[in-house]
C-alpha positions as CSV (number, residue, x, y, z in Angstrom):
1,X,-0.2,-0.3,0.1
2,X,1.4,3.3,-1.2
3,X,2.3,5.8,1.6
4,X,0.8,8.8,0.6
5,X,-2.6,7.7,2.2
6,X,-2.7,11.0,4.3
7,X,-2.6,13.1,0.9
8,X,-5.7,10.9,-0.1
9,X,-7.7,10.9,3.2
10,X,-7.1,15.0,3.0
11,X,-8.6,15.3,-0.1
12,X,-11.2,13.7,0.6
13,X,-12.3,15.7,3.5
14,X,-12.2,18.6,0.8
15,X,-14.5,17.8,-1.5
16,X,-16.5,16.7,1.0
17,X,-16.8,20.2,1.9
18,X,-15.2,20.9,5.2
19,X,-12.9,24.2,5.2
20,X,-9.5,22.9,5.4
21,X,-6.3,24.5,4.2
22,X,-3.3,22.9,2.6
23,X,-0.6,24.0,4.1
24,X,3.7,24.0,2.8
25,X,4.0,21.4,5.6
26,X,1.5,18.9,4.5
27,X,2.7,19.0,1.4
28,X,6.0,18.0,2.5
29,X,4.7,15.5,5.0
30,X,2.8,13.7,2.1
31,X,6.3,14.0,-0.3
32,X,8.5,13.4,2.5
33,X,6.4,10.0,3.6
34,X,6.8,8.6,0.1
35,X,10.2,9.0,-0.5
36,X,11.1,7.8,2.2
37,X,8.7,4.7,2.1
38,X,10.3,4.7,-1.3
39,X,13.9,3.9,0.9
40,X,15.1,8.0,0.3
41,X,16.3,8.9,4.4
42,X,15.1,12.4,4.9
43,X,17.2,15.8,6.6
44,X,15.4,19.3,7.5
45,X,17.4,21.9,6.1
46,X,17.6,24.7,8.0
47,X,19.8,27.7,8.4
48,X,21.0,28.4,12.2
49,X,23.3,30.9,14.5
50,X,25.1,29.7,17.4
51,X,25.4,33.2,19.5
52,X,27.2,30.8,22.2
53,X,29.5,29.6,19.3
54,X,29.6,32.2,17.2
55,X,28.9,30.7,14.4
56,X,26.7,30.0,11.2
57,X,25.8,26.5,9.6
58,X,23.5,26.2,6.6
59,X,23.8,28.4,3.6
60,X,21.3,31.3,2.6
61,X,19.2,29.7,0.2
62,X,19.0,26.0,1.0
63,X,15.8,23.8,0.0
64,X,13.5,22.5,3.2
65,X,14.7,18.8,2.8
66,X,17.6,16.7,1.6
67,X,17.1,13.4,0.0
68,X,19.4,10.5,0.4
69,X,19.5,7.1,-1.0
70,X,21.9,4.2,-1.5
71,X,22.1,2.0,-3.8
72,X,24.9,-1.3,-4.4
73,X,26.1,-2.6,-7.0
74,X,28.8,-4.9,-7.5
75,X,32.5,-4.3,-7.4
76,X,33.9,-5.7,-10.5
77,X,38.0,-4.7,-9.4
78,X,37.1,-4.2,-5.9
79,X,36.3,-7.1,-2.7
80,X,33.9,-5.1,-1.2
81,X,30.0,-3.6,-2.5
82,X,30.1,0.1,-4.0
83,X,27.7,2.0,-2.7
84,X,26.3,4.7,-5.1
85,X,24.7,7.5,-3.5
86,X,21.3,9.3,-5.3
87,X,20.4,13.2,-4.1
88,X,17.8,14.5,-3.8
89,X,16.7,18.4,-2.7
90,X,13.9,19.8,-2.8
91,X,11.8,23.6,-2.2
92,X,8.4,22.9,-1.0
93,X,6.1,25.8,-1.6
94,X,2.1,27.0,-1.4
95,X,0.7,26.4,-4.9
96,X,1.8,29.1,-6.7
97,X,4.3,31.0,-4.6
98,X,8.0,31.1,-6.2
99,X,10.7,30.9,-4.6
100,X,12.9,33.6,-3.8
101,X,15.9,35.6,-4.8
102,X,18.8,33.3,-3.0
103,X,16.7,30.6,-2.5
104,X,16.3,30.5,-6.3
105,X,20.2,31.1,-7.0
106,X,21.2,28.2,-5.0
107,X,19.2,25.9,-6.8
108,X,21.1,27.7,-10.2
109,X,24.1,27.2,-7.9
110,X,23.5,23.4,-7.0
111,X,22.0,22.3,-10.9
112,X,25.4,23.6,-12.0
113,X,27.4,21.2,-10.2
114,X,25.4,18.2,-11.2
115,X,22.3,18.3,-8.5
116,X,18.8,17.3,-9.0
117,X,16.7,20.2,-6.9
118,X,12.9,20.0,-7.4
119,X,10.5,23.0,-6.6
120,X,7.8,21.1,-5.6
121,X,4.2,23.4,-4.7
122,X,1.5,20.2,-5.3
123,X,1.8,16.1,-3.4
124,X,0.0,15.2,-7.2
125,X,2.1,16.4,-9.4
126,X,5.1,15.4,-7.4
127,X,3.4,11.8,-7.3
128,X,3.6,11.7,-10.9
129,X,6.6,13.3,-12.0
130,X,8.6,10.8,-9.3
131,X,6.1,8.0,-10.6
132,X,7.8,9.1,-14.2
133,X,11.5,9.6,-13.1
134,X,12.4,6.7,-12.8
135,X,13.9,7.4,-9.7
136,X,10.7,5.1,-7.9
137,X,12.0,2.1,-7.1
138,X,8.8,0.4,-5.7
139,X,5.7,0.6,-7.2
140,X,2.3,1.6,-5.8
141,X,1.5,-2.4,-4.2
142,X,5.0,-1.6,-2.4
143,X,6.9,-4.3,-4.6
144,X,10.1,-3.4,-5.6
145,X,10.8,-3.1,-9.4
146,X,12.8,-5.0,-11.0
147,X,15.3,-2.7,-12.9
148,X,16.8,-0.8,-10.1
149,X,19.9,-1.2,-8.4
150,X,19.8,-2.1,-4.8
């Protein structure tokens, strides 16, 4: 069973006429749940400043979430398994909202380095993109797709 049931429950509430406002955090939670179900680790990204240490962590404009997933393939020349990492940065927005200028600059800089950076403003459009992207390992029944590295 797919993990985005909460999103469908929310849609059912919306269609029954109840006044429920879909927040950015709801989009983030539903998409994170889908990605974690498919084997991704999720890290919340935020810029912080420690007054005690007088040190800033993080970068201005970085996305809301970093997702990492590991795959393994048989090593050809070494006697141990080679790890392959997949990395996905996602900035979540409400429908119709655009990233700030510092976010756009961060996204563009990382894309030039080869990173996959997304701006997501809809649960459904993300689910459709993810299913068609070639990144999804599990089908809607929860079974692993046979053409993916594990």
